[in-house]
C-alpha positions as CSV (number, residue, x, y, z in Angstrom):
1,M,94.9,148.7,10.2
2,P,94.1,146.2,7.3
3,T,96.9,144.0,8.2
4,E,94.9,143.3,11.5
5,A,91.3,143.6,10.3
6,F,92.9,141.2,7.4
7,S,94.4,138.5,9.8
8,A,91.0,138.4,11.5
9,L,89.7,137.1,8.6
10,Q,89.2,133.5,8.6
11,R,91.5,131.4,5.9
12,L,90.5,128.2,3.8
13,P,93.5,127.4,1.6
14,D,90.8,124.6,-0.3
15,L,88.2,127.0,-1.0
16,A,87.2,127.4,-4.1
17,A,87.8,130.5,-6.7
18,D,84.3,131.5,-6.8
19,E,83.7,131.4,-3.5
20,S,86.4,133.6,-1.7
21,L,86.2,137.0,-0.6
22,I,85.7,139.5,-3.2
23,V,85.7,143.3,-2.7
24,E,84.7,146.4,-5.1
25,L,86.5,149.1,-4.3
26,V,85.5,152.4,-6.1
27,F,88.0,155.8,-6.7
28,D,86.9,159.5,-8.1
29,A,89.4,158.9,-10.5
30,P,90.5,156.1,-13.1
31,R,94.0,154.3,-11.9
32,P,95.9,150.9,-13.6
33,P,94.4,148.1,-12.2
34,Q,98.3,146.5,-12.3
35,D,98.9,150.1,-9.8
36,L,95.9,149.3,-7.7
37,A,97.4,145.3,-7.2
38,A,100.8,147.2,-6.5
39,A,99.4,149.5,-3.4
40,L,97.4,146.0,-2.3
41,T,100.5,143.8,-2.3
42,A,102.7,146.4,-0.4
43,L,99.7,146.8,2.0
44,L,99.0,143.2,2.3
45,P,101.6,141.3,1.3
46,E,100.7,138.0,2.5
47,A,97.2,138.0,0.7
48,A,98.2,137.3,-2.5
49,P,95.0,139.5,-3.9
50,L,93.6,139.4,-7.5
51,V,92.6,142.7,-8.8
52,T,89.7,142.9,-11.5
53,P,88.8,145.9,-13.3
54,A,84.8,145.7,-13.6
55,F,84.6,146.9,-17.1
56,E,88.1,145.5,-18.3
57,A,89.6,149.0,-19.0
58,E,93.3,150.0,-19.1
59,A,92.7,152.2,-16.4
60,D,89.1,152.5,-14.2
61,R,87.0,153.6,-11.0
62,F,85.3,150.7,-10.4
63,F,87.5,147.1,-9.6
64,F,86.8,143.6,-8.0
65,V,89.6,142.3,-5.6
66,T,89.6,138.8,-4.8
67,F,91.2,137.3,-1.7
68,P,91.6,133.2,-2.2
69,G,91.1,131.5,0.3
70,I,89.1,133.6,1.8
71,P,84.9,132.9,2.8
72,A,82.6,135.9,3.0
73,D,79.6,133.4,4.5
74,G,80.2,133.3,8.2
75,Q,82.1,136.0,9.0
76,E,80.9,139.1,7.5
77,P,81.0,141.3,10.3
78,R,85.0,141.0,9.8
79,V,84.7,141.2,5.8
80,F,82.7,144.5,6.5
81,A,85.4,145.9,8.8
82,F,88.2,144.2,6.4
83,A,86.4,146.7,4.0
84,R,86.6,149.4,5.8
85,A,89.8,149.3,6.7
86,L,90.6,149.1,3.1
87,K,88.5,152.0,2.0
88,E,90.8,154.1,4.2
89,A,94.2,153.0,3.6
90,L,93.9,153.0,-0.2
91,G,91.7,156.3,-0.1
92,A,88.7,154.9,-1.9
93,S,86.0,156.7,-2.1
94,D,83.5,153.4,-1.4
95,A,84.2,150.1,-0.4
96,N,81.6,147.0,-0.6
97,P,81.8,143.4,0.0
98,V,80.4,141.2,-3.0
99,L,78.5,139.4,-1.1
100,R,76.5,136.2,-2.0
101,D,73.3,137.6,-3.7
102,S,69.3,135.6,-4.4
103,L,66.5,136.5,-6.1
104,Y,65.0,135.2,-3.0
105,G,64.9,136.3,0.8
106,A,66.9,135.0,3.5
107,A,64.4,132.3,4.2
108,A,65.8,130.8,0.8
109,V,69.9,131.5,1.9
110,G,69.4,130.7,5.7
111,D,70.2,127.0,4.9
112,G,69.7,126.3,1.3
113,T,67.6,123.5,2.0
114,A,64.3,122.3,0.5
115,E,62.2,123.5,3.7
116,S,63.9,127.3,3.3
117,L,63.0,127.3,-0.3
118,S,59.4,126.2,-0.2
119,L,59.2,129.3,2.1
120,C,59.4,131.5,-0.6
121,E,56.5,130.0,-3.1
122,T,53.1,129.6,-2.7
123,K,50.7,126.8,-3.8
124,R,51.2,125.8,-7.2
125,T,48.1,125.6,-9.9
126,D,47.9,124.4,-13.0
127,I,45.8,127.3,-14.5
128,R,44.7,126.9,-18.1
129,P,44.4,127.9,-20.2
130,F,48.4,128.2,-21.0
131,G,47.9,131.9,-22.0
132,W,45.5,132.8,-19.4
133,V,48.1,135.6,-18.7
134,H,47.6,137.9,-22.1
135,P,44.1,138.8,-21.6
136,V,44.8,140.1,-18.4
137,I,47.8,142.2,-19.6
138,R,46.3,143.0,-22.6
139,T,48.9,141.5,-25.2
140,P,46.3,140.3,-28.0
141,Q,45.6,144.1,-28.3
142,A,48.8,145.1,-28.8
143,W,50.0,142.7,-31.0
144,T,47.6,144.6,-34.0
145,L,50.3,147.4,-33.1
146,S,53.4,145.2,-32.6
147,R,55.0,141.5,-32.1
148,G,58.0,142.8,-31.4
149,Q,60.1,142.4,-35.3
150,G,63.3,144.0,-35.2
151,A,63.7,144.7,-31.4
152,T,66.5,142.7,-29.6
153,V,66.0,142.0,-25.4
154,A,69.0,141.1,-24.0
155,V,68.4,138.6,-20.7
156,I,71.1,138.3,-18.4
157,D,70.6,135.3,-16.8
158,T,72.2,131.5,-16.6
159,G,72.1,131.5,-20.3
160,H,69.5,129.7,-22.6
161,S,69.0,126.2,-23.8
162,T,67.3,123.7,-26.6
163,H,63.7,123.8,-26.4
164,Q,60.8,124.0,-28.8
165,E,59.5,127.6,-26.9
166,L,62.7,128.6,-27.9
167,W,62.5,128.2,-31.6
168,D,63.6,131.4,-33.5
169,V,64.1,133.0,-30.7
170,I,67.8,133.2,-29.4
171,R,70.1,135.2,-31.5
172,N,73.4,133.7,-31.7
173,A,75.7,136.7,-32.8
174,G,77.0,138.6,-29.8
175,Q,76.0,136.2,-26.7
176,K,79.1,136.1,-24.2
177,N,79.9,133.6,-21.4
178,Y,80.6,135.6,-17.9
179,V,81.1,132.2,-15.8
180,E,83.1,129.7,-18.4
181,G,84.1,132.1,-21.1
182,G,83.7,132.3,-24.4
183,T,81.3,133.3,-26.4
184,D,78.2,130.7,-25.9
185,A,75.7,131.4,-23.4
186,S,74.2,127.8,-23.4
187,D,73.1,127.2,-19.6
188,R,75.6,124.5,-18.6
189,F,72.9,122.9,-16.0
190,V,75.0,123.6,-12.8
191,T,73.4,120.8,-10.2
192,G,74.5,120.9,-6.5
193,F,73.7,123.0,-3.3
194,M,72.3,125.9,-4.0
195,K,71.7,125.7,-7.6
196,H,68.8,127.0,-10.2
197,P,70.1,126.1,-13.9
198,G,67.4,126.4,-16.4
199,H,66.2,129.9,-15.4
200,G,67.9,131.7,-18.0
201,T,65.7,129.3,-20.5
202,L,62.3,130.4,-18.8
203,V,62.7,133.7,-19.0
204,C,63.7,133.9,-22.6
205,S,60.4,131.7,-23.2
206,V,58.0,133.9,-21.3
207,I,59.5,137.1,-23.2
208,A,59.5,135.8,-27.2
209,S,58.4,132.4,-27.3
210,R,56.8,132.2,-30.7
211,G,53.0,131.9,-31.4
212,T,49.5,133.6,-30.7
213,A,46.9,133.8,-28.0
214,D,42.8,134.8,-28.5
215,A,41.4,137.0,-26.1
216,S,40.4,133.8,-24.0
217,G,44.1,133.3,-23.7
218,E,44.2,130.2,-25.9
219,T,47.3,129.6,-27.5
220,G,48.3,128.7,-31.1
221,G,52.1,128.2,-32.7
222,H,55.4,126.2,-32.9
223,G,54.9,125.3,-29.0
224,A,52.3,125.3,-26.1
225,I,52.9,128.8,-25.1
226,T,53.2,132.1,-26.3
227,G,55.5,135.1,-25.2
228,A,54.5,139.1,-24.7
229,A,56.8,139.7,-27.8
230,P,56.5,136.7,-29.9
231,E,58.2,138.1,-32.6
232,A,61.5,139.6,-30.7
233,K,64.8,138.4,-30.5
234,V,66.5,137.3,-27.4
235,L,70.3,137.8,-26.8
236,P,71.1,135.7,-23.7
237,I,73.9,136.2,-22.0
238,R,75.3,133.8,-19.2
239,A,76.3,135.8,-16.4
240,I,75.2,133.5,-13.4
241,K,75.0,129.8,-12.7
242,S,72.0,130.3,-10.0
243,V,69.4,132.9,-9.2
244,V,69.8,131.4,-5.8
245,N,73.3,132.0,-5.0
246,F,75.6,134.4,-7.3
247,N,77.6,137.4,-7.0
248,Q,77.3,140.9,-9.2
249,T,80.7,141.0,-10.0
250,T,79.6,139.6,-14.3
251,I,76.3,142.1,-13.7
252,G,77.9,145.1,-14.6
253,P,80.2,143.9,-17.9
254,A,77.1,141.8,-19.2
255,I,74.8,145.2,-19.1
256,A,77.8,147.0,-20.8
257,H,78.4,144.4,-22.8
258,A,74.1,144.2,-23.6
259,V,74.3,147.4,-25.0
260,A,77.2,147.4,-27.2
261,Q,75.9,144.6,-29.0
262,G,72.7,146.5,-29.6
263,A,70.0,145.3,-27.3
264,D,67.2,147.5,-26.5
265,V,65.9,146.4,-23.8
266,I,67.4,144.4,-20.6
267,A,65.6,141.7,-18.4
268,M,67.2,141.0,-15.5
269,A,65.1,138.1,-13.2
270,L,67.8,138.4,-10.5
271,G,69.2,140.8,-7.4
272,G,69.6,140.6,-3.5
273,P,70.3,142.7,-0.9
274,T,74.3,143.4,-2.1
275,R,74.9,147.3,-3.5
276,V,77.6,147.1,-6.0
277,A,78.6,150.5,-7.4
278,A,79.9,149.2,-11.0
279,T,76.0,147.9,-11.5
280,E,74.5,151.4,-10.9
281,K,77.1,152.7,-13.2
282,A,76.7,150.2,-16.0
283,L,72.2,151.1,-15.5
284,R,73.5,154.7,-15.9
285,D,75.7,154.2,-18.9
286,A,73.0,151.9,-20.6
287,V,69.8,154.5,-20.0
288,A,72.1,157.3,-21.3
289,A,72.6,154.5,-24.7
290,G,68.5,154.4,-25.2
291,V,68.2,151.4,-23.4
292,V,64.5,150.1,-21.3
293,I,66.0,148.0,-18.5
294,C,63.2,145.8,-16.4
295,C,64.6,144.4,-13.4
296,A,62.6,141.9,-11.0
297,A,61.7,143.3,-7.6
298,G,62.8,140.1,-5.8
299,N,61.0,137.2,-3.9
300,C,60.6,137.1,-0.5
301,W,62.7,140.4,0.5
302,P,60.4,142.7,2.7
303,W,61.8,145.3,0.2
304,V,62.7,146.0,-3.8
305,V,66.3,143.9,-3.9
306,F,69.0,145.4,-6.2
307,P,69.1,146.3,-9.3
308,A,65.5,147.2,-9.1
309,A,66.0,149.2,-6.1
310,Y,68.2,151.7,-8.5
311,A,64.4,152.4,-9.8
312,P,64.0,155.5,-8.2
313,Q,67.2,156.7,-9.9
314,G,65.7,156.5,-13.2
315,I,67.6,153.6,-14.3
316,C,65.6,150.8,-14.7
317,T,62.4,149.6,-14.2
318,A,61.4,147.6,-10.9
319,V,58.6,144.8,-11.3
320,A,56.6,143.7,-8.6
321,A,54.5,140.3,-8.9
322,L,50.7,139.7,-8.7
323,T,48.6,136.6,-8.9
324,Q,45.6,136.2,-11.4
325,S,43.2,138.1,-9.3
326,L,45.6,141.1,-9.4
327,T,46.2,140.7,-5.5
328,P,50.0,140.5,-5.2
329,W,51.4,137.7,-5.1
330,G,52.6,136.5,-1.3
331,K,55.8,136.7,-1.6
332,T,56.8,139.9,-3.6
333,G,59.1,142.3,-3.3
334,S,57.4,145.2,-2.6
335,G,57.3,149.1,-1.8
336,P,57.7,153.1,-3.0
337,A,60.8,151.7,-5.3
338,V,58.8,149.1,-7.7
339,T,57.6,150.9,-10.8
340,L,54.6,148.6,-12.0
341,S,53.3,145.0,-11.5
342,A,52.6,142.1,-13.9
343,P,51.2,138.6,-13.3
344,G,53.9,136.8,-11.4
345,E,52.1,133.3,-10.0
346,N,51.3,130.0,-12.5
347,V,52.4,131.7,-15.4
348,W,53.7,129.1,-17.9
349,G,57.0,129.1,-19.0
350,A,59.7,126.8,-20.7
351,A,60.7,123.8,-18.1
352,K,64.1,122.6,-18.9
353,N,66.3,122.3,-15.9
354,A,68.8,119.0,-16.7
355,V,70.7,117.8,-19.4
356,S,68.7,114.6,-19.7
357,D,65.2,117.3,-19.6
358,P,62.6,117.4,-22.6
359,D,63.0,119.9,-24.8
360,N,59.4,120.5,-24.8
361,G,58.8,120.5,-21.3
362,I,56.5,123.5,-19.5
363,R,55.1,124.3,-16.2
364,A,53.4,126.8,-14.4
365,A,55.9,129.8,-12.7
366,Q,55.8,132.0,-10.3
367,G,57.9,134.7,-9.1
368,T,59.3,138.5,-10.2
369,T,61.0,136.4,-12.6
370,L,57.8,135.9,-14.5
371,A,56.0,139.5,-14.0
372,T,59.7,141.0,-15.2
373,S,60.2,138.7,-18.1
374,L,56.8,139.9,-19.8
375,T,57.4,143.3,-19.5
376,A,60.5,143.3,-20.7
377,G,58.3,141.5,-23.8
378,C,56.1,144.6,-23.5
379,A,58.9,146.9,-23.7
380,A,60.2,145.2,-26.7
381,L,56.5,145.6,-28.6
382,W,57.0,148.9,-27.5
383,V,60.5,149.5,-28.6
384,A,59.7,148.4,-32.2
385,R,56.3,150.2,-32.0
386,H,58.7,153.6,-32.1
387,G,61.3,152.5,-34.5
388,G,63.8,150.3,-32.4
389,R,66.4,152.1,-29.8
390,A,68.1,154.9,-32.0
391,A,64.8,156.2,-33.1
392,L,63.6,156.4,-29.8
393,K,67.1,158.2,-28.5
394,A,66.8,161.1,-31.4
395,K,63.4,161.6,-29.8
396,A,64.1,161.6,-26.5
397,D,67.5,163.9,-26.9
398,A,65.3,166.1,-29.0
399,A,62.3,166.1,-25.4
400,G,65.4,166.8,-23.0
401,T,64.4,162.9,-21.1
402,T,65.5,159.7,-21.6
403,V,64.6,156.4,-23.6
404,Q,63.9,154.7,-20.0
405,A,62.2,157.3,-19.0
406,M,59.6,157.5,-21.8
407,F,58.5,154.1,-21.5
408,V,58.2,154.3,-17.7
409,H,56.4,157.6,-18.9
410,C,54.0,155.6,-21.5
411,A,53.5,152.6,-18.7
412,T,52.1,154.1,-16.1
413,H,51.2,157.8,-17.0
414,G,47.5,158.1,-15.8
415,M,47.3,154.6,-14.2
416,V,44.9,153.3,-12.1
417,K,45.5,150.9,-9.4
418,P,42.7,148.1,-9.2
419,P,40.5,148.0,-6.2
420,V,41.8,145.0,-4.9
421,W,44.8,146.7,-3.8
422,N,42.8,148.8,-1.6
423,G,45.7,152.1,-2.3
424,S,48.5,150.9,-2.0
425,G,52.2,152.1,-3.2
426,A,54.1,149.5,-2.4
427,L,52.8,147.6,-5.9
428,G,53.5,150.7,-8.4
429,A,51.4,152.7,-10.3
430,G,49.5,149.9,-11.6
431,V,49.1,146.8,-13.8
432,L,51.1,146.3,-16.9
433,D,48.9,147.2,-19.6
434,A,50.5,146.8,-23.3
435,E,47.6,148.2,-25.0
436,R,47.7,150.5,-23.1
437,L,51.4,151.2,-23.0
438,L,51.5,151.3,-26.7
439,N,48.6,153.5,-27.5
440,A,50.4,156.2,-25.5
441,A,51.4,159.1,-26.7
442,L,55.6,159.3,-26.4
443,P,56.3,162.4,-24.2
444,T,58.0,165.7,-25.7
445,A,59.2,167.1,-22.6
446,A,60.7,165.9,-19.6
447,T,58.8,163.5,-17.6
448,G,60.1,163.1,-14.1
449,H,61.7,159.7,-14.5
450,E,64.8,160.6,-15.6
451,A,68.0,159.4,-14.2
452,V,69.9,162.3,-12.3
453,T,73.5,162.1,-11.9
454,P,74.8,161.5,-8.1
455,P,77.0,165.0,-7.2
456,V,80.2,163.1,-6.7
457,A,82.9,162.5,-8.0
458,A,82.5,158.2,-8.9
459,G,79.7,159.2,-10.8
460,V,77.5,156.9,-9.0
461,Q,75.7,157.2,-5.7
462,S,77.7,156.5,-2.5
463,T,76.8,153.7,-0.4
464,D,75.9,156.2,1.7
465,M,73.4,157.9,-0.3
466,V,71.9,154.5,-1.6
467,L,71.5,153.5,2.6
468,Q,69.7,156.8,3.4
469,E,67.7,156.5,0.2
470,H,66.7,153.2,1.8
471,L,65.6,154.0,4.9
472,A,64.0,157.1,4.0
473,A,61.1,155.2,1.7
474,N,61.3,151.5,4.1
475,A,62.2,152.9,7.5
476,P,62.2,156.4,8.1
477,Q,62.1,156.5,11.9
478,A,65.6,154.5,11.8
479,L,66.7,157.2,9.3
480,D,66.1,159.5,12.4
481,D,68.9,157.9,14.4
482,Y,71.2,158.4,10.7
483,G,74.4,160.4,10.9
484,P,77.4,161.4,9.5
485,D,79.8,159.3,11.8
486,L,77.6,155.9,9.8
487,A,78.7,156.5,6.9
488,D,81.4,154.2,6.3
489,Y,79.2,151.4,8.1
490,A,76.8,151.8,5.2
491,P,77.5,148.8,3.3
492,E,77.0,146.8,6.6
493,M,73.5,148.5,7.5
494,L,72.2,147.8,4.5
495,W,73.0,144.4,4.4
496,L,71.5,143.5,7.9
497,S,68.4,145.9,7.4
498,Y,67.4,143.5,4.3
499,R,68.5,140.3,6.1
500,H,66.6,141.2,9.4
501,G,63.3,142.6,7.5
502,A,63.8,139.1,5.0
503,R,63.7,136.9,8.5
504,A,60.9,139.0,9.9
505,R,59.1,138.0,7.0
506,A,59.5,134.3,7.0
507,A,59.2,134.1,10.7
508,E,55.4,135.8,9.9
509,A,54.9,133.2,7.1
510,G,55.3,130.1,10.0
511,A,59.1,129.7,9.5
512,T,60.5,128.3,12.9
513,T,64.0,126.8,11.7
514,E,66.7,128.6,13.5
515,A,69.2,128.7,10.6
516,I,66.4,130.7,8.8
517,L,65.8,133.1,11.7
518,K,69.4,133.3,13.8
519,P,70.2,137.2,13.8
520,D,73.2,138.4,11.8
521,P,75.5,140.0,14.1
522,A,77.1,143.1,13.3
523,S,80.8,144.5,13.7
524,P,81.9,145.4,17.2
525,G,82.3,148.9,15.5
526,L,78.9,149.5,14.5
527,S,77.4,147.9,18.1
528,A,79.1,150.1,19.7
529,R,77.8,153.2,17.1
530,L,74.0,152.0,17.5
531,A,74.5,151.5,21.2
532,A,72.2,154.9,21.5
533,R,70.3,154.8,18.5
534,P,67.4,152.3,19.4
535,A,65.2,152.9,16.5
536,L,68.4,152.2,13.6
537,S,69.3,149.3,15.8
538,G,65.7,147.5,16.0
539,H,65.3,148.2,12.2
540,L,68.9,146.1,11.8
541,G,68.4,143.3,14.2
542,V,71.1,144.4,16.7
543,F,70.6,144.3,19.9
C-alpha cells in the first residue's frame, strides 16, 4: 500500500527543495495535473505532493511528483518500493524514481571527494598544438564544403559565460533557464559539494569557437582554439547546475524547447543511470521534427548512460571517447549502444569555472563531453551543407526515414574500425571523420537506423522493455533469469545494474574506498524474487 511505503521513508523537514524525492509517473492517456494532484492528496494526505507535468501541458501523460522533505539518497530500496506502490494505486503504466544522475560513474557519486572524482580521470597532458584534434577528425578538409554557417546547435548543459572563445558564438534569442527560471542561460557558477560549473562553456567552445586550423592542427582566429563548426551558432539552454549531480526533470522540457526554437542539432554532454520516460518522449519528438541529437556515452560507467543509451532506438547518437592515438580513452563508456567515437582525451577548450576566472583561459580537458561536442559540431557542418533542418527533413520524409537516421548513415556507412581496436564493437562503427560525413550521399530510402515507435499506449518504451534491452546487450546470461514477474522491479534493477558495474570498474582501477565499493542493497521484495536467480542477482550485485 502507498501509505505504508510512504511511512517507511525517512523524512528531513529542512531538506532543500531540489534534493527532495521525485517520482516520474507515466500514464497511457493524458490527464490534467490537478486531477492527479487530487488523487495523490486523497491517497497520501500527509505527503503534500507537488505535481508538475513534464511538458507544461494542460493535460499530459508524463508527470514529475515531488515529495517535499523526503530524501532519495541513502534510502533507494524504500524509494523504489514506494514508486511501485504508487504505480499500482494510481493505475500508472510506469513509475520511475528520478534519482541523482552523473555523467561520471559510481566512483564519482560514491562520496563526492576529490579522491573518488580522480578515479574518473586519466593523466592530463597538454598536447600541442591547440587544434591537434582537427587533423584527426579531418575538419580542415570538411571546412572546404561547410563551416556550419546558418546551423544552430542547442547545448543543454550548465549554460554559457563571457569568454573570448565564445565571441560571436552564442545566440541570445531563444535562451532558457530551467534552473533559476527566465530567459538568461548564463552559467551561475554554482559551487560546493558535487558541483561542476563552467561545463557548458567548455562544450560551446569545442563546438563552435571561431577560427581556423591547418593540416598540422595549428589554430588561428579570435581565440586560442577553434571549434568543429566555427561558423555555427550555439543556443545555450541552462538545464542543470552540474554534470556531476543533477536529475533529469528539466531535460525533456529543454529538448522540447530546443526543437521549438529551431535548433538543427542538440548536444547533451550529460547523463546517468536513471531512465526517465519523459526524456525518451522528448527525444522521439525531436527526431520526428528533423533534429540531429548527439549524446555522451558517459565516463566511468561500464555501459552507455541515459539518454545516450537510447541510440539503438534511433533517437540519438551515442558518442564514446578516444585518445590521440585512437585507442579507447581509459574511462569511456562503451558497449553495443555506441554509435561512433571521437577524440576525448586532452582536447583543448575554454576554461572558466568561476566568475573571477579570466575570459581567455583554456585547458586540455577529457571525457566523452569532448567527443560529443566535436560530433555535434560536425553534425552542424553536415546540416549546413544540406541546407538546414527543414530541407533535410523534406528529403528524409520523401525517403521514408528521419534526419537523425540520415546523419548516422552518412557518418557510419562503410566506416572501418581502426586496427588498434582489434575488431571491438564496443566503440561503435569507427572514428568521426568530418570530411567523410560531408561527402557521403544522402540516402534515398530507409537506412535501418530509423526510430521505431514502441507498441505501448504511452508512446515510449516501458522501463521493463528498457531493462530487457540493456540486459540483452550487456549481460545476456542475466536476461535468462528475467521473467514477467519482475517487470515492476525494472527501474530498481536497471539502477542496480549500472551501479554495480561502475563499482566493479572502479575496483579494477584500484579504488578501495569503502564508500565507493559498498554494495547498494535491494528492496526486500526484489531480494526475495532474486533468491533463486543467481545470474541476475550476481549481475546486480545482490547476494
